[in-house]
C-alpha positions, 0 to 999 in steps of 0.5 A, spaced: 705 192 246 702 186 248 699 185 242 678 169 241 678 158 236 671 160 233 665 157 237 660 154 232 656 160 231 648 161 229 648 167 225 644 173 228 641 177 222 639 183 226 638 189 223 637 196 225 634 198 219 627 195 216 628 191 209 622 192 206 620 186 201 626 182 201 626 175 198 630 169 201 631 163 197 632 157 202 635 150 202 633 147 208 635 140 211 629 135 213 628 132 220 630 136 227 634 141 222 627 143 219 624 145 226 630 150 227 630 153 220 622 154 220 622 158 226 627 163 222 622 163 216 616 164 220 620 170 223 622 173 216 615 172 214 612 176 220 617 182 218 614 182 211 620 178 207 618 173 201 621 166 203 621 160 198 623 154 200 626 148 195 624 141 197 625 134 195 618 130 193 620 125 199 621 130 204 619 128 212 616 134 215 617 140 210 610 141 207 609 144 200 604 149 202 604 154 208 602 161 210 609 163 211 613 161 205 612 158 197 615 152 195 619 149 189 618 141 189 624 138 186 622 131 183 628 128 187 629 124 193 632 127 199 636 120 200 634 119 207 627 114 208 624 116 214 622 109 216 628 106 214 632 111 218 628 110 224 629 102 224 636 103 223 636 108 230 632 102 233 637 097 231 643 101 234 639 102 241 638 094 241 645 093 240 648 098 245 643 095 250 646 088 249 653 090 249 653 094 255 651 091 262 651 098 265 648 105 262 653 110 261 651 117 264 653 123 259 656 128 263 651 134 262 654 142 263 648 146 266 649 153 264 645 157 269 643 164 266 641 169 270 635 174 268 636 178 274 639 185 274 646 186 277 645 191 282 650 195 286 656 191 282 663 193 284 668 194 279 676 195 281 679 199 275 687 199 273 687 204 267 692 206 262 693 214 261 693 218 255 688 216 250 687 210 253 684 213 259 679 217 254 676 210 252 676 207 259 673 213 262 667 212 257 666 205 260 666 208 267 661 213 266 656 208 263 658 203 269 656 209 274 650 210 270 647 203 271 648 204 278 655 200 279 660 203 284 667 204 280 674 205 284 680 207 279 687 206 282 691 211 279 699 213 280 700 220 283 703 223 277 697 221 272 696 225 266 689 225 265 686 221 271 683 226 276 683 224 283 676 226 284 670 225 279 662 224 280 663 217 276 668 214 280 672 213 287 680 213 287 685 210 290 692 214 289 698 210 289 704 214 291 708 212 285 710 214 278 707 212 272 713 211 269 712 216 263 712 224 264 708 227 259 712 233 257 718 228 256 714 224 252 712 229 248 719 232 247 721 225 245 715 225 239 717 232 237 725 230 236 723 223 233 719 227 228 725 232 227 730 227 226 725 223 221 725 230 217 732 231 217 733 224 214 736 221 220 741 215 219 739 208 220 744 208 226 740 214 229 733 211 228 735 205 231 738 209 237 732 212 238 728 206 237 732 203 243 731 210 247 723 208 246 724 201 248 728 203 254 722 208 256 717 203 255 721 198 260 722 204 265 714 204 265 713 197 266 718 197 272 715 203 275 708 199 274 711 193 278 714 198 283 707 200 284 704 194 285 709 191 289 708 197 294 700 195 294 702 188 295 706 190 301 701 195 304 697 190 308 692 195 310 690 197 303 690 190 301 685 188 306 681 194 305 681 191 297 679 184 300 673 187 304 670 191 299 668 185 295 669 187 288 666 183 283 671 184 278 677 187 275 677 192 269 684 193 266 687 196 260 693 190 259 698 195 256 700 195 263 700 189 268 698 192 274 690 190 273 692 182 271 697 182 277 692 185 282 686 180 279 690 174 281 692 176 288 685 178 290 682 172 286 677 176 282 674 175 275 678 179 269 675 184 264 680 187 259 679 193 255 684 192 249 686 194 242 686 189 236 693 187 237 691 182 243 688 177 238 695 175 237 695 173 245 689 168 245 687 167 238 690 162 232 693 167 228 696 164 221 701 168 219 699 166 212 694 171 211 693 175 218 698 181 218 703 182 224 701 188 228 705 194 225 707 190 219 703 195 214 701 188 210 694 186 208 690 179 209 692 178 201 700 177 201 705 175 196 710 170 198 715 176 199 710 179 204 709 173 208 716 172 209 716 179 211 710 178 216 714 172 219 720 176 220 715 182 223 712 176 228 719 174 230 721 181 232 715 183 236 715 176 239 722 178 241 721 185 243 715 183 248 719 177 251 725 183 252 720 187 256 716 182 260 720 176 261 726 180 265 721 184 269 714 180 270 717 173 271 721 175 277 715 179 280 710 173 279 715 168 281 716 172 288 709 173 289 705 167 286 710 161 286 715 159 280 709 155 277 705 161 275 707 165 269 705 172 267 702 170 260 698 165 263 695 170 268 694 175 262 691 170 257 686 167 262 682 174 262 675 172 262 672 177 257 676 181 252 673 187 250 676 189 243 676 196 241 675 194 234 671 190 229 671 187 222 670 194 219 677 196 221 680 189 222 681 184 217 677 177 217 681 173 222 679 167 227 677 169 234 675 167 241 668 166 244 670 171 250 672 176 245 667 182 245 667 187 239 665 194 241 668 198 235 665 205 235 663 204 243 665 211 244 662 214 238 655 218 239 651 223 235 654 230 234 651 235 238 650 242 236 656 247 235 657 253 239 655 259 235 661 262 233 664 255 231 657 254 227 657 261 224 664 259 221 662 252 219 656 255 215 660 260 212 664 255 208 658 254 203 658 248 199 665 247 199 664 245 206 670 244 212 676 240 213 678 238 220 685 237 223 687 234 229 693 230 231 691 227 238 692 229 245 700 228 245 702 232 239 699 239 240 704 242 235 708 240 229 715 242 227 715 249 224 717 247 217 711 242 217 706 247 220 708 252 215 707 247 209 700 245 212 698 252 213 700 254 206 696 248 203 690 249 207 690 256 204 690 254 197 683 251 198 676 253 198 674 249 204 674 252 211 679 249 216 679 248 223 685 246 226 687 244 233 694 247 234 698 249 240 704 251 237 707 258 233 702 261 229 704 259 221 706 265 217 703 262 211 696 261 215 690 263 210 684 267 212 680 260 211 683 257 217 681 257 224 686 255 229 684 252 236 687 250 242 681 244 243 676 242 238 669 238 239 672 233 235 666 228 235 661 234 234 665 237 228 666 230 224 658 229 225 657 236 222 654 235 215 659 240 212 665 236 214 668 233 208 675 231 210 678 229 217 686 230 217 688 225 223 694 222 226 691 215 226 689 214 233 684 209 234 679 214 237 679 218 231 679 213 226 673 210 229 669 217 230 671 218 222 668 211 220 662 212 225 660 219 221 662 217 214 668 222 214 674 220 209 681 221 212 688 224 210 693 220 214 699 223 218 701 217 222 706 219 227 708 213 231 706 206 234 700 203 231 698 209 227 701 207 221 698 200 221 691 203 223 691 208 217 694 202 212 687 198 214 683 204 212 687 205 206 686 198 204 679 200 204 679 206 200 677 211 205 684 214 206 690 217 203 696 216 207 702 221 207 709 220 211 710 225 216 718 225 214 716 227 207 710 231 207 710 238 204 705 243 201 705 240 194 704 232 196 699 235 202 695 239 198 695 233 192 692 228 198 687 233 200 684 234 193 684 227 192 680 225 198 676 232 197 674 231 189 674 223 188 667 221 190 670 214 192 673 216 198 666 218 201 662 213 198 666 207 201 667 211 208 659 212 208 659 204 206 663 203 212 659 207 217 653 204 215 656 197 216 659 199 223 652 202 225 648 196 223 648 192 229 643 188 233 645 192 239 649 198 241 657 197 242 657 200 249 651 196 251 654 190 248 660 191 253 656 193 259 652 186 258 658 182 258 661 186 264 655 185 268 655 177 265 661 176 269 659 180 275 653 175 275 656 169 274 663 170 277 667 170 271 666 167 264 671 160 265 666 157 260 668 161 254 676 160 255 679 155 251 685 151 255 690 153 250 693 158 254 695 153 259 699 149 253 706 149 251 708 151 244 709 144 243 703 142 245 699 147 242 702 146 235 701 138 237 709 138 235 709 132 240 703 128 237 706 129 230 713 127 233 710 121 236 706 119 230 712 120 226 716 115 230 710 110 230 711 110 222 718 110 222 718 104 227 712 100 223 717 102 217 723 099 220 719 093 222 716 092 215 723 093 212 727 088 217 721 083 216 722 083 208 729 083 208 729 077 213 724 073 208 728 075 202 734 072 206 730 066 208 728 065 201 735 066 198 738 062 203 733 056 201 734 057 194 741 057 195 741 050 199 737 047 194 742 049 188 747 046 192 
């Protein structure tokens, strides 16, 4: 539900693929700027690229001949004479010496970067259950493999978080997570059925309200769990004695945020892209609000729609967090502390996406993109499954799964989907736990579970039918498999809209999907080459990074361990009120000054006119 200003960046042109015989045309700036540029040029030359430098004929340092580049000398002046500029600098220094009786020392911020490895770091983890745990568990396993000790805090009714693992210790709290898996699954099924039946607006609003109540209940239960932990003096003392290096949490719930503040520990988030809105400038003119299903190219009406979505989500978040978190924070930390300040003060935000998925937007220096960190090369399939895949011949395979929560579909949808699959020459592997559809064809294999990553990485996989969860979409991008989307709820439609905008997905409405439009969508993605070509391009872009996403995440987690946080990457914006953040007070002050000056000018002008008019009138009399 919760949904980093750009620091000046020196662009790293790092490639995992060698580019042979590249040609680079360089327009450098003279002086000290050339020293930097020349280093890049020498490195480009050492990698086999041909560099041509354009230089004026009166350049200071840029030589016309070099073993590292060719040059094009333009019969023109650079506009700066070295001797004249040096004389100007000397004159300026002399004047400053004459004006100042005491020299001013410029404040120096010394950044002590350690090259030592972090051995035996301790990480306290507050995860979120469900598909969020799948992401977090990958990070936990990698931390464990690097020698760190991980402790996971879990409620006693968790869905997937095991109490025993070779990769982490656990602290099990005698408290509820607030959402029952079976009840939530039943709610999803009921929602799908109601949408299929064309429920009225009032019914849909009522179901949205029911969902809101479940989410509020989840946060209430989380706060009860944290309250119990705070009141357990023995537990809190053991947490302090453990001397953890940081708290790693998914901020979809606030337990980790609150515990990090209580223990005085650095805070690292594992988050979805929505959280950009919490810390980064997000102009609504070109940044679509989460769940709005808009792109970064909006018409006037769409910008109005985008703003309305933003205000609605802001109100929704306030409705969930304010009544619950505010009294808790004030009770335990004082009335001058606000939950959103604690939330926004996280040291590092590990974002489970990048700009192969998200539209271009402002970010922050403490945001680290790790899109595809869970993706990996496919492993061999079991013999039975491999034989089935190979039997598809040149037609290939379609893979379908709708995530971990929805294990079956309403019967009418399942029948239509099975009937559509039966008319295709491709083989189909479908994760489905419901009643076996009567229309199921001989080309379709139904499984309770399937090795999603290994199937998507198989060379015979042609299309992935998915619900739009972040994990599945990232794996599809990584392996270059185009998508047919059946989004069910939450951010899934918005995720698929981004894929549709990139031309790699065909999206259907679960409320209106039938045999005909599902079959048409499958054929379009199967037989129009643009879907696969564009997805292969996205895959190439996502993989073309200087380091693996998971290694990048590990570096920044260990960076926080080494430096006890990353405060130097945080802006002060989260401590400002909205009036200060948007400089409304400054604008009001300047407007008041302008009005005051204008009033004084008008009054003086009227006074002069009056004096002049009065003097002329006296002379005439």
